[in-house]
C-alpha positions in Angstrom: -0.1 0.1 0.0 1.3 3.5 -1.0 1.0 5.9 1.6 1.8 9.7 1.6 2.0 13.1 2.8 1.2 15.0 0.2 -2.3 15.3 -1.7 -1.0 13.3 -4.9 0.7 10.1 -6.5 2.6 11.7 -9.0 2.0 10.1 -12.4 -1.3 8.6 -11.4 -5.4 10.0 -11.8 -6.8 9.4 -8.3 -10.6 8.6 -7.4 -11.2 9.2 -4.0 -12.5 6.0 -1.9 -12.7 7.7 1.5 -11.4 8.9 4.9 -9.5 5.7 6.3 -7.9 6.0 9.9 -6.1 3.5 12.7 -6.2 3.9 16.4 -4.8 2.6 19.7 -4.2 3.6 23.0 -1.7 3.2 25.5 -0.6 3.0 28.4 3.0 3.3 30.1 4.1 0.7 32.8 5.6 1.3 36.4 9.0 0.3 35.1 9.2 2.9 31.9 7.4 5.2 34.4 10.3 5.1 37.4 12.7 5.8 34.3 10.8 8.9 33.3 10.9 10.3 36.6 15.0 9.8 37.0 14.9 11.1 33.3 13.6 14.5 34.2 16.0 14.9 36.8 18.8 15.1 34.9 17.0 15.8 31.5 17.5 14.4 28.0 15.3 11.9 26.1 13.3 9.6 27.6 14.2 6.3 25.5 11.3 4.4 27.0 8.5 7.0 26.1 9.9 7.3 22.6 9.4 3.7 21.5 6.5 4.0 23.0 4.9 6.4 21.0 7.1 4.6 18.0 5.3 1.0 18.2 2.0 3.3 19.3 2.7 4.9 15.5 3.5 1.9 13.6 -0.1 -0.4 15.4 -2.0 2.8 14.1 -0.1 2.9 10.8 -1.3 -0.7 10.2 -4.5 -0.4 11.1 -5.2 2.3 8.8 -3.7 0.4 6.1 -6.5 -2.5 6.6 -8.7 0.0 6.2 -7.8 1.5 3.6 -7.5 -2.6 1.5 -10.9 -3.1 3.2 -12.1 -0.4 0.8 -10.2 -1.8 -2.1 -7.7 1.5 -2.1 -4.6 1.6 -4.1 -3.0 4.3 -2.2 -3.3 6.6 1.0 -2.7 9.8 0.5 -2.8 13.3 2.7 -1.9 10.6 5.4 -1.1 11.9 9.0 -1.0 10.9 12.6 -2.7 12.7 15.9 -1.8 12.4 19.5 -3.9 12.7 22.8 -3.7 12.2 26.1 -6.5 10.0 27.3 -5.8 9.9 30.8 -3.1 10.2 33.5 -0.2 7.7 31.9 -2.2 6.4 28.3 -2.3 7.9 25.5 -3.7 7.8 21.8 -2.2 7.5 18.5 -4.2 7.9 15.6 -3.2 7.6 12.1 -5.8 8.8 9.4 -5.7 9.9 5.7 -7.6 9.6 2.6 -8.4 6.3 0.3 -7.8 6.5 -3.4 -8.1 4.3 -6.1 -6.1 4.6 -9.2 -8.0 5.6 -12.5 
């Protein structure tokens, strides 16, 4: 599945199929939380959280692609991510875009 952040596929005529999305809510565990607390004292990247959000983006993207495949799409254009906190210690990542077919 071609997935692009731009609104077209160079050299292709597109027919819009519809909005597709995938989301996941991930929570940090106590080990990551303790290590993050220590890291805030000295500064720098909190690798555990970086990994957590990276995994969440991957899962959300996979779910978005499955949604597009279900609609028979050839590609997803205008793909974006949005992240929000849904409760203390848990974040949602949503991947969304426009599913298209090649004409």
